[in-house]
A tleap script that builds the chain and sets N, CA, C and O, in Angstrom:
source leaprc.protein.ff14SB
mol = sequence {
  NMET ALA LYS THR ALA ASP ARG SER LYS LYS
  GLY ALA GLU LEU ARG GLN GLN ALA LYS GLU
  LEU LEU ARG VAL SER LEU ARG GLN VAL LYS
  ASP GLY ILE ARG LEU THR VAL ARG ASP ASN
  GLY THR GLY LEU CYS ARG LYS SER ALA LYS
  GLY THR GLY HIE GLY PHE VAL SER MET SER
  ALA ARG ALA LEU LYS LEU GLY GLY THR LEU
  SER VAL GLN SER LYS PRO GLU LYS GLY THR
  ARG VAL VAL LEU ASP LEU PRO ARG LYS GLN
  SER ALA LYS TYR VAL THR CPHE
}
set mol.1.N position { 0.826 -1.184 0.000 }
set mol.1.CA position { 0.000 0.000 0.000 }
set mol.1.C position { 0.869 1.247 0.000 }
set mol.1.O position { 0.595 2.214 -0.710 }
set mol.2.N position { 1.913 1.208 0.800 }
set mol.2.CA position { 2.793 2.366 0.869 }
set mol.2.C position { 3.441 2.617 -0.487 }
set mol.2.O position { 3.588 3.769 -0.895 }
set mol.3.N position { 3.832 1.551 -1.193 }
set mol.3.CA position { 4.440 1.721 -2.514 }
set mol.3.C position { 3.454 2.334 -3.488 }
set mol.3.O position { 3.824 3.203 -4.278 }
set mol.4.N position { 2.193 1.892 -3.442 }
set mol.4.CA position { 1.183 2.447 -4.335 }
set mol.4.C position { 0.971 3.922 -4.053 }
set mol.4.O position { 0.897 4.726 -4.983 }
set mol.5.N position { 0.872 4.284 -2.793 }
set mol.5.CA position { 0.697 5.696 -2.434 }
set mol.5.C position { 1.903 6.510 -2.880 }
set mol.5.O position { 1.750 7.590 -3.451 }
set mol.6.N position { 3.091 5.998 -2.623 }
set mol.6.CA position { 4.308 6.720 -2.976 }
set mol.6.C position { 4.444 6.883 -4.489 }
set mol.6.O position { 4.787 7.966 -4.965 }
set mol.7.N position { 4.177 5.818 -5.250 }
set mol.7.CA position { 4.285 5.902 -6.712 }
set mol.7.C position { 3.255 6.872 -7.297 }
set mol.7.O position { 3.561 7.628 -8.219 }
set mol.8.N position { 2.049 6.845 -6.763 }
set mol.8.CA position { 1.010 7.761 -7.246 }
set mol.8.C position { 1.403 9.199 -6.971 }
set mol.8.O position { 1.256 10.069 -7.829 }
set mol.9.N position { 1.903 9.443 -5.772 }
set mol.9.CA position { 2.326 10.794 -5.383 }
set mol.9.C position { 3.498 11.256 -6.243 }
set mol.9.O position { 3.500 12.383 -6.739 }
set mol.10.N position { 4.487 10.395 -6.420 }
set mol.10.CA position { 5.652 10.759 -7.228 }
set mol.10.C position { 5.275 11.004 -8.675 }
set mol.10.O position { 5.816 11.902 -9.321 }
set mol.11.N position { 4.342 10.199 -9.189 }
set mol.11.CA position { 3.889 10.396 -10.561 }
set mol.11.C position { 3.275 11.770 -10.760 }
set mol.11.O position { 3.544 12.439 -11.757 }
set mol.12.N position { 2.464 12.182 -9.827 }
set mol.12.CA position { 1.844 13.508 -9.906 }
set mol.12.C position { 2.900 14.603 -9.833 }
set mol.12.O position { 2.840 15.587 -10.570 }
set mol.13.N position { 3.863 14.424 -8.942 }
set mol.13.CA position { 4.915 15.431 -8.798 }
set mol.13.C position { 5.795 15.500 -10.037 }
set mol.13.O position { 6.140 16.592 -10.489 }
set mol.14.N position { 6.161 14.349 -10.591 }
set mol.14.CA position { 7.029 14.327 -11.767 }
set mol.14.C position { 6.376 14.980 -12.972 }
set mol.14.O position { 7.036 15.663 -13.755 }
set mol.15.N position { 5.082 14.766 -13.117 }
set mol.15.CA position { 4.381 15.367 -14.249 }
set mol.15.C position { 3.880 16.761 -13.922 }
set mol.15.O position { 3.239 17.409 -14.749 }
set mol.16.N position { 4.171 17.216 -12.724 }
set mol.16.CA position { 3.732 18.521 -12.245 }
set mol.16.C position { 2.226 18.671 -12.416 }
set mol.16.O position { 1.727 19.721 -12.820 }
set mol.17.N position { 1.520 17.597 -12.100 }
set mol.17.CA position { 0.071 17.604 -12.274 }
set mol.17.C position { -0.650 18.320 -11.157 }
set mol.17.O position { -1.619 19.037 -11.406 }
set mol.18.N position { -0.205 18.142 -9.956 }
set mol.18.CA position { -0.942 18.675 -8.823 }
set mol.18.C position { -0.786 20.184 -8.757 }
set mol.18.O position { 0.289 20.692 -8.437 }
set mol.19.N position { -1.842 20.883 -9.054 }
set mol.19.CA position { -1.812 22.347 -9.015 }
set mol.19.C position { -1.838 22.825 -7.572 }
set mol.19.O position { -0.993 23.621 -7.163 }
set mol.20.N position { -2.793 22.348 -6.810 }
set mol.20.CA position { -2.922 22.778 -5.429 }
set mol.20.C position { -3.163 21.623 -4.468 }
set mol.20.O position { -2.809 21.717 -3.293 }
set mol.21.N position { -3.752 20.549 -4.943 }
set mol.21.CA position { -4.227 19.499 -4.055 }
set mol.21.C position { -3.589 18.165 -4.389 }
set mol.21.O position { -3.583 17.743 -5.546 }
set mol.22.N position { -3.062 17.513 -3.393 }
set mol.22.CA position { -2.640 16.121 -3.491 }
set mol.22.C position { -3.118 15.470 -2.201 }
set mol.22.O position { -2.569 15.720 -1.128 }
set mol.23.N position { -4.139 14.638 -2.311 }
set mol.23.CA position { -4.774 14.062 -1.129 }
set mol.23.C position { -4.571 12.540 -1.118 }
set mol.23.O position { -4.792 11.859 -2.120 }
set mol.24.N position { -4.149 12.034 0.031 }
set mol.24.CA position { -3.980 10.600 0.224 }
set mol.24.C position { -4.870 10.187 1.390 }
set mol.24.O position { -4.812 10.787 2.463 }
set mol.25.N position { -5.692 9.163 1.180 }
set mol.25.CA position { -6.548 8.695 2.267 }
set mol.25.C position { -6.529 7.173 2.334 }
set mol.25.O position { -6.391 6.491 1.318 }
set mol.26.N position { -6.668 6.664 3.538 }
set mol.26.CA position { -6.737 5.233 3.793 }
set mol.26.C position { -7.934 5.021 4.704 }
set mol.26.O position { -8.019 5.613 5.780 }
set mol.27.N position { -8.869 4.166 4.264 }
set mol.27.CA position { -10.048 3.954 5.093 }
set mol.27.C position { -10.548 2.528 4.979 }
set mol.27.O position { -10.286 1.818 4.008 }
set mol.28.N position { -11.276 2.141 6.007 }
set mol.28.CA position { -11.887 0.826 6.035 }
set mol.28.C position { -13.190 0.891 5.252 }
set mol.28.O position { -13.993 1.804 5.446 }
set mol.29.N position { -13.398 -0.080 4.364 }
set mol.29.CA position { -14.650 -0.211 3.638 }
set mol.29.C position { -15.248 -1.570 3.989 }
set mol.29.O position { -14.617 -2.361 4.689 }
set mol.30.N position { -16.438 -1.842 3.517 }
set mol.30.CA position { -17.171 -3.049 3.906 }
set mol.30.C position { -16.340 -4.328 3.758 }
set mol.30.O position { -16.321 -5.163 4.663 }
set mol.31.N position { -15.668 -4.479 2.642 }
set mol.31.CA position { -14.977 -5.732 2.358 }
set mol.31.C position { -13.463 -5.674 2.547 }
set mol.31.O position { -12.777 -6.641 2.216 }
set mol.32.N position { -12.923 -4.581 3.064 }
set mol.32.CA position { -11.474 -4.484 3.241 }
set mol.32.C position { -11.026 -3.066 3.505 }
set mol.32.O position { -11.622 -2.346 4.306 }
set mol.33.N position { -9.958 -2.673 2.815 }
set mol.33.CA position { -9.460 -1.309 2.966 }
set mol.33.C position { -9.278 -0.674 1.600 }
set mol.33.O position { -9.096 -1.360 0.595 }
set mol.34.N position { -9.332 0.648 1.586 }
set mol.34.CA position { -9.199 1.423 0.345 }
set mol.34.C position { -8.187 2.540 0.545 }
set mol.34.O position { -8.284 3.339 1.476 }
set mol.35.N position { -7.218 2.569 -0.353 }
set mol.35.CA position { -6.243 3.649 -0.416 }
set mol.35.C position { -6.590 4.496 -1.629 }
set mol.35.O position { -6.717 3.973 -2.736 }
set mol.36.N position { -6.745 5.802 -1.429 }
set mol.36.CA position { -7.058 6.698 -2.533 }
set mol.36.C position { -6.020 7.805 -2.578 }
set mol.36.O position { -5.719 8.431 -1.561 }
set mol.37.N position { -5.474 8.042 -3.765 }
set mol.37.CA position { -4.555 9.155 -3.994 }
set mol.37.C position { -5.173 9.998 -5.100 }
set mol.37.O position { -5.467 9.499 -6.187 }
set mol.38.N position { -5.367 11.284 -4.809 }
set mol.38.CA position { -6.080 12.162 -5.743 }
set mol.38.C position { -5.334 13.483 -5.896 }
set mol.38.O position { -4.786 14.017 -4.932 }
set mol.39.N position { -5.321 14.001 -7.122 }
set mol.39.CA position { -4.784 15.345 -7.339 }
set mol.39.C position { -5.745 16.129 -8.221 }
set mol.39.O position { -6.653 15.560 -8.828 }
set mol.40.N position { -5.538 17.432 -8.284 }
set mol.40.CA position { -6.407 18.270 -9.112 }
set mol.40.C position { -5.617 18.874 -10.267 }
set mol.40.O position { -5.834 20.023 -10.652 }
set mol.41.N position { -4.702 18.087 -10.811 }
set mol.41.CA position { -3.808 18.574 -11.858 }
set mol.41.C position { -4.369 18.453 -13.256 }
set mol.41.O position { -5.580 18.518 -13.469 }
set mol.42.N position { -3.465 18.275 -14.209 }
set mol.42.CA position { -3.825 18.297 -15.621 }
set mol.42.C position { -4.456 17.006 -16.111 }
set mol.42.O position { -5.001 16.966 -17.214 }
set mol.43.N position { -4.392 15.951 -15.311 }
set mol.43.CA position { -4.960 14.674 -15.727 }
set mol.43.C position { -3.999 13.916 -16.621 }
set mol.43.O position { -2.910 14.392 -16.940 }
set mol.44.N position { -4.421 12.734 -17.015 }
set mol.44.CA position { -3.594 11.877 -17.862 }
set mol.44.C position { -4.232 11.742 -19.232 }
set mol.44.O position { -5.453 11.654 -19.361 }
set mol.45.N position { -3.401 11.726 -20.233 }
set mol.45.CA position { -3.872 11.493 -21.599 }
set mol.45.C position { -3.046 10.351 -22.163 }
set mol.45.O position { -1.867 10.528 -22.467 }
set mol.46.N position { -3.651 9.185 -22.305 }
set mol.46.CA position { -2.916 8.003 -22.759 }
set mol.46.C position { -2.293 8.194 -24.138 }
set mol.46.O position { -1.199 7.693 -24.397 }
set mol.47.N position { -2.970 8.903 -25.011 }
set mol.47.CA position { -2.469 9.079 -26.375 }
set mol.47.C position { -1.195 9.917 -26.420 }
set mol.47.O position { -0.311 9.667 -27.239 }
set mol.48.N position { -1.103 10.908 -25.541 }
set mol.48.CA position { 0.060 11.786 -25.585 }
set mol.48.C position { 1.073 11.493 -24.481 }
set mol.48.O position { 2.030 12.246 -24.302 }
set mol.49.N position { 0.866 10.403 -23.742 }
set mol.49.CA position { 1.793 10.052 -22.660 }
set mol.49.C position { 3.170 9.742 -23.235 }
set mol.49.O position { 3.307 8.965 -24.180 }
set mol.50.N position { 4.180 10.364 -22.650 }
set mol.50.CA position { 5.536 10.183 -23.140 }
set mol.50.C position { 6.415 9.462 -22.132 }
set mol.50.O position { 7.613 9.292 -22.358 }
set mol.51.N position { 5.826 9.038 -21.022 }
set mol.51.CA position { 6.598 8.371 -19.984 }
set mol.51.C position { 7.080 6.996 -20.433 }
set mol.51.O position { 6.449 6.336 -21.258 }
set mol.52.N position { 8.187 6.592 -19.883 }
set mol.52.CA position { 8.728 5.273 -20.200 }
set mol.52.C position { 8.634 4.349 -18.997 }
set mol.52.O position { 9.123 3.221 -19.038 }
set mol.53.N position { 8.019 4.814 -17.947 }
set mol.53.CA position { 7.930 4.021 -16.726 }
set mol.53.C position { 6.862 2.960 -16.800 }
set mol.53.O position { 6.109 2.861 -17.769 }
set mol.54.N position { 6.819 2.176 -15.752 }
set mol.54.CA position { 5.851 1.095 -15.651 }
set mol.54.C position { 5.038 1.231 -14.369 }
set mol.54.O position { 4.586 0.232 -13.810 }
set mol.55.N position { 4.852 2.451 -13.905 }
set mol.55.CA position { 4.203 2.718 -12.625 }
set mol.55.C position { 2.848 2.061 -12.451 }
set mol.55.O position { 2.639 1.319 -11.492 }
set mol.56.N position { 1.923 2.325 -13.368 }
set mol.56.CA position { 0.581 1.762 -13.226 }
set mol.56.C position { 0.584 0.252 -13.432 }
set mol.56.O position { -0.187 -0.463 -12.792 }
set mol.57.N position { 1.436 -0.232 -14.310 }
set mol.57.CA position { 1.522 -1.671 -14.547 }
set mol.57.C position { 2.008 -2.381 -13.285 }
set mol.57.O position { 1.432 -3.390 -12.879 }
set mol.58.N position { 3.059 -1.860 -12.667 }
set mol.58.CA position { 3.589 -2.518 -11.464 }
set mol.58.C position { 2.643 -2.358 -10.278 }
set mol.58.O position { 2.511 -3.280 -9.473 }
set mol.59.N position { 1.983 -1.209 -10.152 }
set mol.59.CA position { 1.022 -1.036 -9.065 }
set mol.59.C position { -0.147 -2.006 -9.224 }
set mol.59.O position { -0.612 -2.585 -8.243 }
set mol.60.N position { -0.619 -2.182 -10.449 }
set mol.60.CA position { -1.733 -3.092 -10.706 }
set mol.60.C position { -1.326 -4.536 -10.435 }
set mol.60.O position { -2.113 -5.307 -9.886 }
set mol.61.N position { -0.111 -4.908 -10.813 }
set mol.61.CA position { 0.379 -6.272 -10.562 }
set mol.61.C position { 0.465 -6.549 -9.065 }
set mol.61.O position { 0.115 -7.642 -8.620 }
set mol.62.N position { 0.928 -5.572 -8.281 }
set mol.62.CA position { 1.002 -5.751 -6.828 }
set mol.62.C position { -0.398 -5.905 -6.234 }
set mol.62.O position { -0.613 -6.728 -5.344 }
set mol.63.N position { -1.344 -5.112 -6.729 }
set mol.63.CA position { -2.722 -5.206 -6.235 }
set mol.63.C position { -3.292 -6.595 -6.514 }
set mol.63.O position { -3.892 -7.208 -5.631 }
set mol.64.N position { -3.110 -7.092 -7.730 }
set mol.64.CA position { -3.624 -8.414 -8.089 }
set mol.64.C position { -2.976 -9.512 -7.251 }
set mol.64.O position { -3.643 -10.467 -6.852 }
set mol.65.N position { -1.692 -9.379 -6.987 }
set mol.65.CA position { -0.974 -10.370 -6.180 }
set mol.65.C position { -1.571 -10.470 -4.775 }
set mol.65.O position { -1.560 -11.539 -4.163 }
set mol.66.N position { -2.088 -9.356 -4.272 }
set mol.66.CA position { -2.686 -9.321 -2.943 }
set mol.66.C position { -4.201 -9.583 -2.971 }
set mol.66.O position { -4.870 -9.505 -1.940 }
set mol.67.N position { -4.727 -9.890 -4.152 }
set mol.67.CA position { -6.153 -10.176 -4.270 }
set mol.67.C position { -7.003 -8.921 -4.391 }
set mol.67.O position { -8.221 -8.976 -4.223 }
set mol.68.N position { -6.368 -7.792 -4.682 }
set mol.68.CA position { -7.087 -6.523 -4.763 }
set mol.68.C position { -7.216 -6.004 -6.176 }
set mol.68.O position { -6.935 -6.700 -7.151 }
set mol.69.N position { -7.650 -4.762 -6.254 }
set mol.69.CA position { -7.806 -4.103 -7.547 }
set mol.69.C position { -7.214 -2.699 -7.483 }
set mol.69.O position { -7.161 -2.076 -6.422 }
set mol.70.N position { -6.776 -2.221 -8.634 }
set mol.70.CA position { -6.284 -0.858 -8.768 }
set mol.70.C position { -7.066 -0.208 -9.891 }
set mol.70.O position { -7.186 -0.773 -10.978 }
set mol.71.N position { -7.593 0.967 -9.635 }
set mol.71.CA position { -8.294 1.693 -10.696 }
set mol.71.C position { -7.740 3.106 -10.785 }
set mol.71.O position { -7.345 3.707 -9.785 }
set mol.72.N position { -7.722 3.615 -12.000 }
set mol.72.CA position { -7.227 4.965 -12.258 }
set mol.72.C position { -8.289 5.695 -13.064 }
set mol.72.O position { -8.695 5.246 -14.136 }
set mol.73.N position { -8.730 6.825 -12.534 }
set mol.73.CA position { -9.659 7.677 -13.257 }
set mol.73.C position { -8.991 9.029 -13.464 }
set mol.73.O position { -8.387 9.581 -12.544 }
set mol.74.N position { -9.101 9.548 -14.662 }
set mol.74.CA position { -8.470 10.831 -14.953 }
set mol.74.C position { -9.262 11.565 -16.020 }
set mol.74.O position { -9.775 10.956 -16.959 }
set mol.75.N position { -9.357 12.869 -15.869 }
set mol.75.CA position { -10.029 13.719 -16.845 }
set mol.75.C position { -9.115 14.908 -17.145 }
set mol.75.O position { -8.504 15.468 -16.235 }
set mol.76.N position { -9.023 15.291 -18.411 }
set mol.76.CA position { -8.181 16.445 -18.752 }
set mol.76.C position { -8.566 17.679 -17.932 }
set mol.76.O position { -9.735 18.055 -17.844 }
set mol.77.N position { -7.555 18.285 -17.345 }
set mol.77.CA position { -7.685 19.498 -16.536 }
set mol.77.C position { -8.526 19.309 -15.276 }
set mol.77.O position { -8.878 20.290 -14.621 }
set mol.78.N position { -8.851 18.073 -14.928 }
set mol.78.CA position { -9.651 17.798 -13.731 }
set mol.78.C position { -8.894 16.970 -12.704 }
set mol.78.O position { -9.352 16.820 -11.571 }
set mol.79.N position { -7.739 16.430 -13.086 }
set mol.79.CA position { -6.948 15.665 -12.135 }
set mol.79.C position { -7.054 14.168 -12.308 }
set mol.79.O position { -7.692 13.666 -13.232 }
set mol.80.N position { -6.404 13.464 -11.384 }
set mol.80.CA position { -6.312 12.009 -11.445 }
set mol.80.C position { -6.629 11.421 -10.077 }
set mol.80.O position { -6.293 11.992 -9.039 }
set mol.81.N position { -7.283 10.270 -10.105 }
set mol.81.CA position { -7.624 9.558 -8.875 }
set mol.81.C position { -7.186 8.106 -9.030 }
set mol.81.O position { -7.605 7.419 -9.962 }
set mol.82.N position { -6.342 7.643 -8.110 }
set mol.82.CA position { -5.868 6.261 -8.096 }
set mol.82.C position { -6.450 5.606 -6.847 }
set mol.82.O position { -6.299 6.118 -5.738 }
set mol.83.N position { -7.126 4.455 -7.040 }
set mol.83.CA position { -7.774 3.767 -5.917 }
set mol.83.C position { -7.268 2.328 -5.849 }
set mol.83.O position { -7.339 1.585 -6.827 }
set mol.84.N position { -6.763 1.953 -4.689 }
set mol.84.CA position { -6.335 0.581 -4.420 }
set mol.84.C position { -7.291 -0.006 -3.392 }
set mol.84.O position { -7.415 0.511 -2.281 }
set mol.85.N position { -7.966 -1.089 -3.766 }
set mol.85.CA position { -8.852 -1.811 -2.847 }
set mol.85.C position { -8.239 -3.163 -2.547 }
set mol.85.O position { -7.902 -3.919 -3.457 }
set mol.86.N position { -8.094 -3.466 -1.252 }
set mol.86.CA position { -7.599 -4.769 -0.817 }
set mol.86.C position { -8.665 -5.448 0.019 }
set mol.86.O position { -9.307 -4.802 0.847 }
set mol.87.N position { -8.865 -6.758 -0.189 }
set mol.87.CA position { -9.867 -7.479 0.592 }
set mol.87.C position { -9.456 -7.584 2.060 }
set mol.87.O position { -8.272 -7.545 2.396 }
set mol.88.N position { -10.434 -7.713 2.901 }
set mol.88.CA position { -10.205 -7.770 4.352 }
set mol.88.C position { -9.189 -8.844 4.725 }
set mol.88.O position { -8.316 -8.598 5.558 }
set mol.89.N position { -9.283 -10.004 4.140 }
set mol.89.CA position { -8.378 -11.107 4.480 }
set mol.89.C position { -6.917 -10.715 4.231 }
set mol.89.O position { -6.064 -10.960 5.084 }
set mol.90.N position { -6.624 -10.121 3.095 }
set mol.90.CA position { -5.266 -9.713 2.774 }
set mol.90.C position { -4.858 -8.481 3.547 }
set mol.90.O position { -3.725 -8.402 4.022 }
set mol.91.N position { -5.747 -7.520 3.686 }
set mol.91.CA position { -5.391 -6.273 4.347 }
set mol.91.C position { -5.071 -6.492 5.816 }
set mol.91.O position { -4.298 -5.731 6.398 }
set mol.92.N position { -5.651 -7.516 6.424 }
set mol.92.CA position { -5.382 -7.795 7.840 }
set mol.92.C position { -3.921 -8.137 8.066 }
set mol.92.O position { -3.411 -7.953 9.171 }
set mol.93.N position { -3.238 -8.629 7.045 }
set mol.93.CA position { -1.815 -8.949 7.151 }
set mol.93.C position { -0.953 -7.698 7.229 }
set mol.93.O position { 0.144 -7.735 7.786 }
set mol.94.N position { -1.439 -6.588 6.677 }
set mol.94.CA position { -0.622 -5.401 6.522 }
set mol.94.C position { -1.077 -4.195 7.331 }
set mol.94.O position { -0.271 -3.326 7.664 }
set mol.95.N position { -2.361 -4.141 7.647 }
set mol.95.CA position { -2.899 -2.975 8.332 }
set mol.95.C position { -3.775 -3.444 9.491 }
set mol.95.O position { -4.592 -4.350 9.324 }
set mol.96.N position { -3.610 -2.837 10.654 }
set mol.96.CA position { -4.458 -3.125 11.791 }
set mol.96.C position { -5.376 -1.947 12.037 }
set mol.96.O position { -4.916 -0.807 12.112 }
set mol.97.N position { -6.655 -2.201 12.164 }
set mol.97.CA position { -7.619 -1.123 12.437 }
set mol.97.C position { -7.953 -1.109 13.899 }
set mol.97.O position { -8.747 -0.280 14.343 }
savepdb mol mol.pdb
quit
């Protein structure tokens, strides 16, 4: 979870996306835990992406390995939201509520 939060935050900083807001939250949901990283920057455009990294690919692979999911929502000039959901069984190994 910490790696996902850190990679999401670094991605926003590297692309200078976050204009004013970079919010990270961790909360308990019905079936497990949810990590959300959100910014209000320029958003992502897959067609014009020039990055050579594998950030989202590696974050998604880690989520799947833990039985979770990773979703990325982004709108031009509206920012990006990265959500990691981990099931209760797996999250209990890493986070205590």
